[in-house]
N, CA, C and O atoms as a GROMACS GRO file, in nm:
protein
  348
    1UNK      N    1  13.654  10.045   8.984
    1UNK     CA    2  13.714  10.122   8.884
    1UNK      C    3  13.684  10.066   8.749
    1UNK      O    4  13.700   9.945   8.728
    2UNK      N    5  13.640  10.149   8.655
    2UNK     CA    6  13.613  10.097   8.519
    2UNK      C    7  13.737  10.071   8.446
    2UNK      O    8  13.842  10.129   8.471
    3UNK      N    9  13.720   9.976   8.349
    3UNK     CA   10  13.825   9.932   8.273
    3UNK      C   11  13.799   9.960   8.123
    3UNK      O   12  13.685   9.950   8.079
    4UNK      N   13  13.897   9.992   8.051
    4UNK     CA   14  13.874  10.007   7.902
    4UNK      C   15  13.947   9.898   7.833
    4UNK      O   16  14.066   9.874   7.856
    5UNK      N   17  13.877   9.831   7.749
    5UNK     CA   18  13.938   9.718   7.662
    5UNK      C   19  14.019   9.787   7.556
    5UNK      O   20  13.966   9.861   7.474
    6UNK      N   21  14.151   9.762   7.557
    6UNK     CA   22  14.238   9.828   7.454
    6UNK      C   23  14.259   9.738   7.336
    6UNK      O   24  14.293   9.784   7.226
    7UNK      N   25  14.239   9.604   7.360
    7UNK     CA   26  14.268   9.505   7.255
    7UNK      C   27  14.197   9.375   7.290
    7UNK      O   28  14.183   9.336   7.406
    8UNK      N   29  14.156   9.311   7.186
    8UNK     CA   30  14.100   9.172   7.196
    8UNK      C   31  14.201   9.079   7.123
    8UNK      O   32  14.244   9.107   7.011
    9UNK      N   33  14.236   8.971   7.189
    9UNK     CA   34  14.327   8.881   7.121
    9UNK      C   35  14.268   8.743   7.117
    9UNK      O   36  14.212   8.694   7.215
   10UNK      N   37  14.281   8.679   6.999
   10UNK     CA   38  14.231   8.537   6.996
   10UNK      C   39  14.330   8.443   7.076
   10UNK      O   40  14.445   8.479   7.101
   11UNK      N   41  14.279   8.328   7.111
   11UNK     CA   42  14.356   8.232   7.182
   11UNK      C   43  14.357   8.110   7.094
   11UNK      O   44  14.282   8.111   6.996
   12UNK      N   45  14.435   8.002   7.119
   12UNK     CA   46  14.434   7.887   7.044
   12UNK      C   47  14.294   7.820   7.052
   12UNK      O   48  14.259   7.742   6.964
   13UNK      N   49  14.217   7.848   7.156
   13UNK     CA   50  14.081   7.793   7.174
   13UNK      C   51  13.982   7.895   7.107
   13UNK      O   52  13.973   8.010   7.149
   14UNK      N   53  13.910   7.848   7.003
   14UNK     CA   54  13.824   7.938   6.938
   14UNK      C   55  13.703   7.991   7.033
   14UNK      O   56  13.637   8.092   7.006
   15UNK      N   57  13.686   7.916   7.140
   15UNK     CA   58  13.582   7.959   7.234
   15UNK      C   59  13.630   8.042   7.353
   15UNK      O   60  13.562   8.058   7.454
   16UNK      N   61  13.752   8.092   7.335
   16UNK     CA   62  13.815   8.181   7.439
   16UNK      C   63  13.868   8.303   7.372
   16UNK      O   64  13.924   8.294   7.262
   17UNK      N   65  13.853   8.421   7.435
   17UNK     CA   66  13.909   8.546   7.391
   17UNK      C   67  13.973   8.624   7.506
   17UNK      O   68  13.920   8.629   7.617
   18UNK      N   69  14.089   8.684   7.476
   18UNK     CA   70  14.159   8.757   7.578
   18UNK      C   71  14.125   8.902   7.564
   18UNK      O   72  14.147   8.957   7.456
   19UNK      N   73  14.074   8.968   7.661
   19UNK     CA   74  14.042   9.111   7.658
   19UNK      C   75  14.150   9.180   7.732
   19UNK      O   76  14.156   9.167   7.854
   20UNK      N   77  14.237   9.254   7.668
   20UNK     CA   78  14.346   9.333   7.728
   20UNK      C   79  14.293   9.465   7.778
   20UNK      O   80  14.224   9.535   7.705
   21UNK      N   81  14.325   9.501   7.903
   21UNK     CA   82  14.274   9.624   7.966
   21UNK      C   83  14.370   9.734   7.976
   21UNK      O   84  14.490   9.715   7.954
   22UNK      N   85  14.321   9.850   8.009
   22UNK     CA   86  14.410   9.965   8.025
   22UNK      C   87  14.472   9.968   8.162
   22UNK      O   88  14.556  10.055   8.184
   23UNK      N   89  14.440   9.883   8.254
   23UNK     CA   90  14.497   9.879   8.388
   23UNK      C   91  14.479   9.740   8.448
   23UNK      O   92  14.394   9.664   8.401
   24UNK      N   93  14.561   9.702   8.552
   24UNK     CA   94  14.543   9.574   8.605
   24UNK      C   95  14.416   9.549   8.676
   24UNK      O   96  14.360   9.636   8.743
   25UNK      N   97  14.369   9.426   8.660
   25UNK     CA   98  14.241   9.380   8.719
   25UNK      C   99  14.263   9.284   8.837
   25UNK      O  100  14.182   9.277   8.929
   26UNK      N  101  14.378   9.207   8.832
   26UNK     CA  102  14.412   9.110   8.935
   26UNK      C  103  14.560   9.089   8.932
   26UNK      O  104  14.620   9.073   8.826
   27UNK      N  105  14.619   9.090   9.054
   27UNK     CA  106  14.758   9.057   9.069
   27UNK      C  107  14.794   8.903   9.062
   27UNK      O  108  14.901   8.861   9.017
   28UNK      N  109  14.700   8.832   9.108
   28UNK     CA  110  14.711   8.685   9.110
   28UNK      C  111  14.616   8.626   9.005
   28UNK      O  112  14.513   8.686   8.977
   29UNK      N  113  14.649   8.511   8.945
   29UNK     CA  114  14.556   8.445   8.857
   29UNK      C  115  14.434   8.407   8.933
   29UNK      O  116  14.440   8.343   9.039
   30UNK      N  117  14.323   8.446   8.880
   30UNK     CA  118  14.196   8.416   8.952
   30UNK      C  119  14.101   8.357   8.843
   30UNK      O  120  14.064   8.423   8.746
   31UNK      N  121  14.067   8.228   8.867
   31UNK     CA  122  13.978   8.156   8.766
   31UNK      C  123  13.846   8.127   8.828
   31UNK      O  124  13.838   8.093   8.945
   32UNK      N  125  13.745   8.140   8.750
   32UNK     CA  126  13.607   8.103   8.788
   32UNK      C  127  13.557   8.011   8.683
   32UNK      O  128  13.565   8.041   8.564
   33UNK      N  129  13.504   7.896   8.724
   33UNK     CA  130  13.453   7.794   8.625
   33UNK      C  131  13.304   7.783   8.623
   33UNK      O  132  13.248   7.704   8.546
   34UNK      N  133  13.234   7.868   8.712
   34UNK     CA  134  13.094   7.868   8.705
   34UNK      C  135  13.045   7.991   8.782
   34UNK      O  136  13.123   8.054   8.853
   35UNK      N  137  12.916   8.027   8.767
   35UNK     CA  138  12.859   8.141   8.835
   35UNK      C  139  12.864   8.133   8.981
   35UNK      O  140  12.882   8.235   9.048
   36UNK      N  141  12.849   8.018   9.033
   36UNK     CA  142  12.852   7.998   9.182
   36UNK      C  143  12.989   8.037   9.238
   36UNK      O  144  12.998   8.104   9.340
   37UNK      N  145  13.094   7.995   9.172
   37UNK     CA  146  13.233   8.032   9.219
   37UNK      C  147  13.256   8.188   9.209
   37UNK      O  148  13.332   8.248   9.285
   38UNK      N  149  13.187   8.245   9.114
   38UNK     CA  150  13.212   8.390   9.082
   38UNK      C  151  13.126   8.485   9.168
   38UNK      O  152  13.149   8.606   9.164
   39UNK      N  153  13.030   8.436   9.242
   39UNK     CA  154  12.928   8.520   9.296
   39UNK      C  155  12.985   8.618   9.398
   39UNK      O  156  12.914   8.713   9.430
   40UNK      N  157  13.105   8.605   9.454
   40UNK     CA  158  13.158   8.699   9.550
   40UNK      C  159  13.252   8.799   9.481
   40UNK      O  160  13.301   8.894   9.543
   41UNK      N  161  13.275   8.778   9.356
   41UNK     CA  162  13.363   8.874   9.283
   41UNK      C  163  13.270   8.951   9.184
   41UNK      O  164  13.211   8.892   9.093
   42UNK      N  165  13.259   9.084   9.206
   42UNK     CA  166  13.162   9.163   9.120
   42UNK      C  167  13.182   9.153   8.969
   42UNK      O  168  13.085   9.139   8.895
   43UNK      N  169  13.308   9.161   8.922
   43UNK     CA  170  13.335   9.166   8.778
   43UNK      C  171  13.304   9.018   8.725
   43UNK      O  172  13.231   9.001   8.627
   44UNK      N  173  13.356   8.922   8.789
   44UNK     CA  174  13.330   8.782   8.740
   44UNK      C  175  13.185   8.744   8.748
   44UNK      O  176  13.135   8.676   8.658
   45UNK      N  177  13.117   8.784   8.848
   45UNK     CA  178  12.973   8.754   8.862
   45UNK      C  179  12.896   8.831   8.744
   45UNK      O  180  12.806   8.775   8.682
   46UNK      N  181  12.934   8.950   8.718
   46UNK     CA  182  12.864   9.026   8.604
   46UNK      C  183  12.894   8.955   8.473
   46UNK      O  184  12.807   8.948   8.386
   47UNK      N  185  13.015   8.901   8.455
   47UNK     CA  186  13.049   8.844   8.335
   47UNK      C  187  12.972   8.703   8.312
   47UNK      O  188  12.938   8.663   8.201
   48UNK      N  189  12.951   8.634   8.428
   48UNK     CA  190  12.874   8.510   8.420
   48UNK      C  191  12.728   8.539   8.394
   48UNK      O  192  12.655   8.448   8.354
   49UNK      N  193  12.681   8.663   8.414
   49UNK     CA  194  12.544   8.697   8.390
   49UNK      C  195  12.523   8.701   8.244
   49UNK      O  196  12.408   8.694   8.201
   50UNK      N  197  12.624   8.710   8.165
   50UNK     CA  198  12.609   8.712   8.013
   50UNK      C  199  12.582   8.576   7.964
   50UNK      O  200  12.661   8.486   7.990
   51UNK      N  201  12.477   8.555   7.896
   51UNK     CA  202  12.438   8.412   7.851
   51UNK      C  203  12.548   8.368   7.762
   51UNK      O  204  12.597   8.442   7.677
   52UNK      N  205  12.589   8.242   7.783
   52UNK     CA  206  12.691   8.176   7.697
   52UNK      C  207  12.831   8.174   7.761
   52UNK      O  208  12.919   8.100   7.719
   53UNK      N  209  12.848   8.261   7.864
   53UNK     CA  210  12.991   8.266   7.932
   53UNK      C  211  12.999   8.135   8.008
   53UNK      O  212  12.903   8.097   8.075
   54UNK      N  213  13.115   8.063   7.997
   54UNK     CA  214  13.135   7.936   8.074
   54UNK      C  215  13.247   7.945   8.170
   54UNK      O  216  13.247   7.868   8.266
   55UNK      N  217  13.344   8.034   8.155
   55UNK     CA  218  13.455   8.050   8.254
   55UNK      C  219  13.522   8.187   8.228
   55UNK      O  220  13.515   8.250   8.123
   56UNK      N  221  13.588   8.222   8.340
   56UNK     CA  222  13.648   8.356   8.335
   56UNK      C  223  13.787   8.352   8.406
   56UNK      O  224  13.794   8.302   8.518
   57UNK      N  225  13.894   8.400   8.347
   57UNK     CA  226  14.026   8.413   8.414
   57UNK      C  227  14.060   8.561   8.418
   57UNK      O  228  14.052   8.634   8.319
   58UNK      N  229  14.101   8.601   8.543
   58UNK     CA  230  14.153   8.743   8.562
   58UNK      C  231  14.296   8.732   8.597
   58UNK      O  232  14.334   8.654   8.685
   59UNK      N  233  14.380   8.809   8.528
   59UNK     CA  234  14.523   8.813   8.559
   59UNK      C  235  14.588   8.933   8.500
   59UNK      O  236  14.575   8.961   8.381
   60UNK      N  237  14.660   9.004   8.586
   60UNK     CA  238  14.729   9.118   8.545
   60UNK      C  239  14.636   9.223   8.471
   60UNK      O  240  14.538   9.270   8.529
   61UNK      N  241  14.668   9.258   8.341
   61UNK     CA  242  14.588   9.353   8.275
   61UNK      C  243  14.490   9.293   8.177
   61UNK      O  244  14.450   9.361   8.082
   62UNK      N  245  14.447   9.166   8.195
   62UNK     CA  246  14.365   9.107   8.098
   62UNK      C  247  14.259   9.011   8.169
   62UNK      O  248  14.274   8.966   8.282
   63UNK      N  249  14.153   8.988   8.088
   63UNK     CA  250  14.052   8.897   8.126
   63UNK      C  251  14.035   8.802   8.008
   63UNK      O  252  14.017   8.845   7.894
   64UNK      N  253  14.042   8.669   8.036
   64UNK     CA  254  14.002   8.576   7.938
   64UNK      C  255  13.862   8.517   7.961
   64UNK      O  256  13.832   8.470   8.070
   65UNK      N  257  13.779   8.520   7.860
   65UNK     CA  258  13.641   8.474   7.874
   65UNK      C  259  13.629   8.359   7.780
   65UNK      O  260  13.666   8.368   7.662
   66UNK      N  261  13.575   8.245   7.834
   66UNK     CA  262  13.538   8.133   7.757
   66UNK      C  263  13.389   8.128   7.740
   66UNK      O  264  13.315   8.164   7.832
   67UNK      N  265  13.343   8.083   7.625
   67UNK     CA  266  13.202   8.082   7.588
   67UNK      C  267  13.159   7.945   7.548
   67UNK      O  268  13.243   7.861   7.517
   68UNK      N  269  13.025   7.916   7.549
   68UNK     CA  270  12.979   7.788   7.496
   68UNK      C  271  12.999   7.783   7.349
   68UNK      O  272  13.004   7.890   7.287
   69UNK      N  273  13.009   7.670   7.288
   69UNK     CA  274  13.025   7.652   7.148
   69UNK      C  275  12.906   7.704   7.071
   69UNK      O  276  12.925   7.749   6.958
   70UNK      N  277  12.786   7.701   7.123
   70UNK     CA  278  12.671   7.740   7.049
   70UNK      C  279  12.637   7.893   7.062
   70UNK      O  280  12.539   7.939   7.003
   71UNK      N  281  12.714   7.965   7.136
   71UNK     CA  282  12.691   8.109   7.144
   71UNK      C  283  12.795   8.189   7.053
   71UNK      O  284  12.916   8.173   7.070
   72UNK      N  285  12.750   8.266   6.968
   72UNK     CA  286  12.846   8.338   6.882
   72UNK      C  287  12.919   8.452   6.965
   72UNK      O  288  12.863   8.506   7.060
   73UNK      N  289  13.034   8.483   6.927
   73UNK     CA  290  13.105   8.592   6.991
   73UNK      C  291  13.035   8.725   6.976
   73UNK      O  292  13.050   8.811   7.063
   74UNK      N  293  12.958   8.746   6.866
   74UNK     CA  294  12.891   8.870   6.844
   74UNK      C  295  12.784   8.897   6.955
   74UNK      O  296  12.748   9.012   6.978
   75UNK      N  297  12.733   8.794   7.022
   75UNK     CA  298  12.642   8.812   7.126
   75UNK      C  299  12.708   8.836   7.265
   75UNK      O  300  12.644   8.882   7.359
   76UNK      N  301  12.831   8.804   7.272
   76UNK     CA  302  12.909   8.819   7.403
   76UNK      C  303  12.990   8.935   7.411
   76UNK      O  304  12.987   9.007   7.511
   77UNK      N  305  13.070   8.962   7.305
   77UNK     CA  306  13.176   9.058   7.309
   77UNK      C  307  13.126   9.207   7.356
   77UNK      O  308  13.190   9.271   7.439
   78UNK      N  309  13.012   9.255   7.299
   78UNK     CA  310  12.969   9.386   7.342
   78UNK      C  311  12.932   9.390   7.491
   78UNK      O  312  12.957   9.489   7.560
   79UNK      N  313  12.873   9.280   7.537
   79UNK     CA  314  12.837   9.276   7.674
   79UNK      C  315  12.953   9.267   7.767
   79UNK      O  316  12.950   9.328   7.874
   80UNK      N  317  13.058   9.194   7.731
   80UNK     CA  318  13.185   9.191   7.812
   80UNK      C  319  13.239   9.327   7.820
   80UNK      O  320  13.279   9.371   7.928
   81UNK      N  321  13.243   9.400   7.709
   81UNK     CA  322  13.298   9.538   7.706
   81UNK      C  323  13.215   9.625   7.800
   81UNK      O  324  13.271   9.706   7.874
   82UNK      N  325  13.082   9.609   7.799
   82UNK     CA  326  12.995   9.688   7.884
   82UNK      C  327  13.022   9.661   8.030
   82UNK      O  328  13.032   9.755   8.109
   83UNK      N  329  13.034   9.536   8.067
   83UNK     CA  330  13.068   9.492   8.208
   83UNK      C  331  13.196   9.553   8.250
   83UNK      O  332  13.200   9.616   8.356
   84UNK      N  333  13.299   9.539   8.174
   84UNK     CA  334  13.430   9.590   8.210
   84UNK      C  335  13.435   9.746   8.219
   84UNK      O  336  13.504   9.803   8.304
   85UNK      N  337  13.363   9.808   8.133
   85UNK     CA  338  13.366   9.950   8.136
   85UNK      C  339  13.283  10.014   8.249
   85UNK      O  340  13.295  10.132   8.282
   86UNK      N  341  13.199   9.929   8.304
   86UNK     CA  342  13.113   9.988   8.417
   86UNK      C  343  13.157   9.922   8.554
   86UNK      O  344  13.094   9.943   8.658
   87UNK      N  345  13.260   9.846   8.549
   87UNK     CA  346  13.312   9.788   8.675
   87UNK      C  347  13.402   9.883   8.755
   87UNK      O  348  13.452   9.846   8.861
   0.00000   0.00000   0.00000
């Protein structure tokens, strides 16, 4: 089911952003700290395919994406939106 990002929220960590969705993505908190952990989850695996993504949290109607310090959000945000809208 595709998701629409209805809001992006900053977090206290400048290398993490919360993407609020139009519908629930996960009933339980589900965290992935590397691509290997995410390989069996289609959305998380696709997010890890984005260069610079370092971890992913799925919970309720949001996804929190963490990135490397050296990758600007401008390189990640459009790709996260693409992944979520095609999932």
